[in-house]
C-alpha positions in Angstrom: 0.0 0.0 0.0 2.8 2.4 0.9 4.3 1.8 -2.6 1.1 2.9 -4.2 1.0 6.0 -2.1 4.5 6.9 -3.0 3.6 6.6 -6.6 0.7 8.8 -6.1 2.9 11.5 -4.4 5.3 11.5 -7.3 2.5 12.0 -9.8 1.2 14.9 -7.7 4.7 16.7 -8.1 4.1 18.7 -11.2 2.4 21.9 -10.3 1.9 24.9 -12.5 -0.6 27.1 -10.5 -2.1 30.4 -11.3 -1.5 33.5 -9.2 -1.9 32.6 -5.5 -4.9 34.1 -3.7 -4.4 36.8 -1.2 -5.8 35.7 2.1 -6.5 36.9 5.7 -6.6 34.1 8.1 -8.7 34.4 11.3 -7.7 31.6 13.7 -8.3 30.6 17.4 -5.2 28.4 17.3 -4.2 26.7 20.6 -7.4 25.2 21.7 -7.6 22.4 19.2 -5.2 21.1 16.6 -7.2 21.6 13.5 -6.1 25.3 13.1 -2.5 24.1 13.2 -3.0 21.6 10.4 -4.8 24.2 8.2 -1.9 26.7 8.9 0.7 24.0 8.0 -1.1 23.4 4.7 -1.2 27.0 3.9 2.5 27.8 4.8 3.7 25.1 2.5 1.4 26.2 -0.4 2.9 29.4 -1.4 1.9 28.7 -4.9 -1.7 28.8 -3.7 -1.9 31.4 -0.7 -0.3 34.8 -0.4 -1.0 35.3 3.3 -1.5 38.9 4.0 -2.3 38.6 7.7 -2.8 35.9 10.3 -5.2 37.3 12.9 -5.7 35.5 16.4 -9.2 35.2 17.8 -11.0 34.7 21.2 -9.8 34.4 24.8 -6.1 35.3 25.2 -5.3 36.5 21.7 -1.9 37.8 22.6 -0.9 34.2 23.8 -2.4 32.8 20.5 -0.2 35.2 18.6 2.8 33.6 20.2 1.7 30.1 18.8 1.3 31.6 15.4 4.7 33.5 15.4 6.6 30.4 16.6 5.0 28.4 13.8 6.0 31.0 11.2 9.6 31.4 12.7 10.1 27.6 12.8 9.4 27.1 9.1 11.1 30.3 7.8 7.8 32.1 7.0 8.4 35.3 8.9 7.4 37.1 5.7 3.8 36.6 7.1 2.3 39.4 9.3 0.8 38.4 12.6 -2.2 40.4 14.0 -3.6 40.4 17.6 -7.4 40.0 17.5 -10.1 41.0 20.1 -9.5 39.1 23.5 -12.5 37.6 25.1 -12.9 36.9 28.8 -13.4 33.5 30.2 -16.4 33.1 32.6 -15.8 30.5 35.3 -19.2 29.2 36.6 -20.4 31.5 39.4 -17.4 33.7 39.3 -16.6 37.0 37.5 -15.0 36.9 34.0 -11.2 36.4 34.0 -9.3 38.4 31.4 -6.3 37.4 29.4 -6.3 33.6 30.1 -7.1 30.4 28.4 -5.0 30.2 25.3 -5.4 26.4 25.0 -3.3 23.2 25.7 -0.9 24.2 23.0 0.2 27.2 24.7 3.1 25.6 26.8 4.8 24.8 23.4 5.0 28.5 22.7 4.7 30.4 25.9 8.5 31.1 26.2 8.5 32.5 22.6 9.6 36.2 22.6 6.9 37.7 20.5 8.6 41.2 20.5 11.5 39.6 18.7 9.4 38.1 16.0 11.3 39.0 12.7 8.1 39.7 10.7 5.4 42.3 11.2 3.3 42.2 14.4 0.2 44.3 14.6 -1.3 44.8 18.1 -4.6 46.0 16.7 -5.1 43.1 14.3 -8.6 44.1 13.4 -7.5 47.6 12.2 -4.8 45.8 10.0 -7.5 43.5 8.7 -9.5 46.6 7.6 -6.4 48.1 6.0 -5.8 44.9 3.9 -9.5 44.8 2.8 -9.3 48.4 1.8 -6.2 47.8 -0.3 -7.3 44.4 -1.7 -11.1 44.5 -1.9 -11.4 40.9 -3.4 -9.2 39.4 -0.6 -10.2 35.9 0.7 -11.0 35.6 4.5 -10.4 32.2 5.8 -12.5 32.0 8.9 -11.3 29.3 11.2 -12.7 30.7 14.5 -15.6 32.2 16.3 -16.7 35.3 14.5 -15.7 37.8 17.2 -13.0 39.6 15.0 -15.5 39.9 12.0 -18.2 41.6 14.0 -15.6 43.9 15.6 -14.4 44.8 12.0 -17.8 45.7 10.9 -18.7 47.8 13.9 -15.4 49.7 14.0 -15.3 50.3 10.3 -18.9 50.5 9.2 -18.0 52.2 5.9 -15.6 49.4 4.8 -16.9 47.7 1.8 -16.9 44.0 2.1 -19.0 43.1 -0.9 -16.0 41.9 -2.9 -14.6 39.8 -0.2 -14.6 36.1 -0.6 -15.5 34.4 2.8 -14.8 30.7 3.4 -15.6 29.5 6.9 -15.9 26.5 9.1 -19.1 26.7 11.2 -22.6 25.4 11.9 -24.3 22.2 11.2 -26.9 21.7 8.5 -28.3 18.2 8.8 -25.6 16.4 10.9 -23.8 17.3 14.2 -20.6 16.2 15.8 -19.3 12.6 15.1 -21.8 12.5 12.1 -24.8 12.4 14.5 -28.0 12.6 12.4 -29.3 15.9 13.9 -28.6 19.5 14.3 -26.6 20.7 17.3 -24.9 23.9 18.2 -21.4 24.2 16.8 -18.5 25.8 18.7 -17.8 28.7 16.2 -21.4 29.6 16.3 -22.3 29.4 20.0 -19.1 30.9 21.2 -20.1 34.3 20.0 -23.7 34.2 19.0 -24.1 38.0 18.2 -21.2 37.7 15.8 -22.6 34.6 14.1 -26.0 36.3 13.7 -24.3 39.3 12.0 -22.3 37.1 9.7 -25.4 35.0 8.7 -27.6 38.1 8.4 -29.8 37.0 11.3 -29.3 40.0 13.6 -32.7 41.5 14.1 -32.2 43.6 17.1 -29.1 45.2 15.5 -29.8 44.9 11.7 -26.9 47.3 11.0 -24.6 44.5 12.1 -25.6 42.3 9.2 -22.6 41.8 6.8 -22.5 41.2 3.0 -19.9 39.2 1.1 -19.2 38.6 -2.6 -19.2 34.9 -1.8 -19.9 32.9 1.3 -18.7 29.3 1.3 -19.2 27.2 4.5 -17.8 23.8 5.8 -20.3 22.7 8.4 -20.2 19.7 10.9 -21.9 17.5 8.2 -18.5 17.3 6.4 -15.8 18.9 8.4 -16.8 16.7 11.4 -15.6 13.5 9.7 -12.0 14.3 8.7 -9.2 12.4 10.4 -5.9 11.3 9.0 -4.6 7.8 10.1 -3.2 4.7 8.8 -0.7 4.7 5.8 -1.3 8.3 5.1 -0.4 9.3 8.7 2.6 7.1 8.5 3.8 9.0 5.4 3.8 12.2 7.5 5.8 10.5 10.2 8.3 9.4 7.6 8.5 12.9 6.1 9.2 14.4 9.6 12.0 11.8 10.2 13.5 12.8 6.9 13.6 16.6 7.5 10.2 18.1 6.5 10.2 21.2 8.8 6.5 22.1 8.4 5.5 18.5 9.3 8.0 18.4 12.2 6.7 21.7 13.6 3.0 20.5 13.3 3.6 17.1 14.9 5.8 18.5 17.6 3.1 20.9 18.7 0.6 18.0 18.5 2.7 16.1 21.0 3.0 18.8 23.5 -0.8 19.6 23.1 -1.6 16.0 23.9 0.4 16.1 27.2 -1.2 19.3 28.6 -4.4 18.4 30.4 -6.2 21.7 30.5 -7.0 25.0 28.4 -5.2 27.0 31.2 -1.7 25.3 30.9 0.9 28.0 30.7 4.3 26.3 30.9 5.6 22.8 30.3 5.5 22.3 34.0 1.7 22.3 33.7 1.9 19.3 31.5 2.8 15.6 32.0 5.6 15.0 29.5 5.8 11.4 30.5 2.3 10.7 29.6 1.9 8.4 26.6 -1.7 9.0 25.7 -3.6 12.2 24.8 -5.4 14.2 27.5 -7.6 16.0 25.0 -11.2 15.7 24.1 -11.9 12.6 22.1 -15.7 12.9 22.2 -16.0 14.9 19.0 -13.7 12.9 16.9 -14.9 9.8 15.0 -12.1 7.8 16.6 -9.6 8.2 19.3 -6.4 9.9 18.2 -2.7 10.0 19.1 0.4 11.6 17.7 1.7 8.1 17.2 -0.9 7.1 14.6 -3.6 9.6 13.8 -4.7 13.2 13.7 -7.4 14.9 15.7 -10.6 15.8 13.8 -9.6 18.4 11.2 -12.5 20.8 11.0 -10.6 23.9 9.8 -8.6 22.1 7.2 -11.8 21.8 5.1 -12.5 25.5 4.1 -8.8 25.9 3.6 -8.5 23.2 0.9 -11.9 24.1 -0.5 -10.6 27.7 -1.2 -7.4 26.4 -2.7 -9.2 24.1 -5.0 -11.8 26.5 -5.9 -9.9 29.7 -6.4 -6.4 28.8 -7.7 -6.6 26.9 -11.1 -3.6 24.7 -11.8 -2.9 24.2 -8.1 -2.5 20.4 -8.5 -5.4 19.9 -6.1 -8.5 17.9 -7.0 -11.5 19.7 -8.3 -13.9 20.9 -5.6 -16.6 18.9 -7.2 -14.6 15.7 -7.0 -14.5 15.9 -3.3 -17.6 17.6 -2.0 -21.3 18.2 -2.7 -22.2 21.9 -2.3 -25.8 23.2 -1.9 -26.6 26.8 -2.3 -28.9 27.5 0.7 -30.3 30.4 2.6 -29.1 29.9 6.1 -29.9 31.8 9.3 -28.6 31.6 12.9 -31.3 31.2 15.5 -31.5 32.0 19.2 -30.3 28.5 20.1 -27.0 28.9 18.0 -28.3 26.6 15.4 -27.7 27.2 11.6 -31.2 26.7 10.2 -33.1 27.3 6.9 -34.3 30.8 6.8 -38.0 31.6 7.0 -38.1 33.5 3.8 -36.6 30.6 1.8 -38.6 27.7 3.3 -41.6 29.1 5.1 -40.2 27.6 8.5 -37.3 28.2 10.6 -35.9 31.6 11.5 -36.3 34.8 9.9 -33.4 36.4 8.0 -30.4 34.6 6.7 -27.9 34.8 3.9 -27.2 32.8 0.8 -24.3 30.3 1.5 -22.7 27.6 -0.6 -22.7 24.8 2.0 -20.6 21.6 1.7 -23.3 19.3 3.1 -21.8 15.9 2.0 -18.8 14.1 0.6 -19.0 12.9 -3.0 -20.0 9.1 -2.8 -17.4 6.4 -3.4 -16.9 5.6 -7.1 -13.8 3.3 -7.2 -12.1 5.3 -4.3 -12.5 4.2 -0.8 -14.6 6.8 1.1 -15.0 8.8 -2.2 -14.5 12.5 -1.9 -13.3 12.3 1.7 -10.3 10.0 0.5 -9.6 12.4 -2.2 -9.6 15.3 0.2 -7.3 13.7 2.7 -4.8 12.7 0.1 -4.7 16.3 -1.2 -3.9 17.3 2.4 -1.2 14.7 3.1 0.5 15.0 -0.3 0.7 18.9 0.0 2.2 18.7 3.4 4.8 16.2 2.3 5.8 17.7 -1.1 5.5 21.5 -0.2 7.8 22.0 2.8 8.9 25.5 3.5 10.1 28.9 2.1 13.2 27.5 0.6 11.3 25.1 -1.7 10.5 27.6 -4.5 12.6 28.1 -7.5 13.1 31.6 -9.3 9.8 31.0 -11.2 7.9 30.6 -8.0 7.6 26.8 -8.7 8.1 24.2 -5.9 11.4 22.4 -5.7 11.0 18.9 -4.1 13.3 17.1 -1.7 12.4 13.4 -2.0 14.8 12.0 0.6 11.8 11.1 2.7 11.0 8.5 0.1 14.2 6.6 0.9 
């Protein structure tokens, strides 16, 4: 089987992409691992993504900026600007809100990183920098991998900013299935974590209709599909082999994953708060289809889905599969209701919640047709092969084409 996968990697090598898409990334990295996998994919695919800004979201956004900056520094991508987003308080039950805490279990991996020494650009007001980028690049792509707090802040602080040419690709909500492929709607984290912001993005804000936001294109990866992505087996073993043979992006990703697994709470600050001798993974396995471990499988990779969807849809010749070979998209009018559910709008169906906006929603994977698991298998292979073949900043030639080091195949 591994020999077949090696052959597939080599046939994937030839890439002649169009111009990379300019992108702003809004991420709540640190809490779960999926943001880190999405970031690893983007950092290697310079032929696809021209990253204008990585903006941190929710809770201790300064601490999250350390995680982003350490990632960028480790893979020689300090050409990418980092922005500190809007912090949000943690509300312990029965106690007053606690400010500037709860980065996530990954924080001990980066807490000692000196953010002031980051060689690239660092913006303390990341939302203002996001507004500046949109003003200069009206058709920029926003990859939304977090609760929508920064987006609502952008709209309220810069109400005259025109977003009608912005492409908006997000992970959020559930249309017909919930976590672990459960056959019912349930609130999804990026929606319920900031309901007011979600209402604004989905044009469902009735008490404050001025908050409603318009995009040129809105594409969403709900739990229906994003809740089923895990890399394991031979594909994961290829990543371990790539790390062993010097792939810096994969090494940085998996090294952070190992630390994340050993830190038992969202409030861990230093490595002394973790159990470095623990051989399992402390983190939440209840929202993944199967148990995970850095030894043999990824966590559930929710945020990777909109990232690869954007790459496949917006950059012709990227070497990635066509979006329609992986996913079934439906063009629906979706609203967010008072229970943080993404539901059909009243105006479109005569039921549900009033308001809503038109969204291209990835509601299912293309069924199998000679490929195990169909579109999902194709999607995972696009992720793994990209991580292996597209390493870091030193892998582009003078024509901006990838240069591959195949020593990991030995």
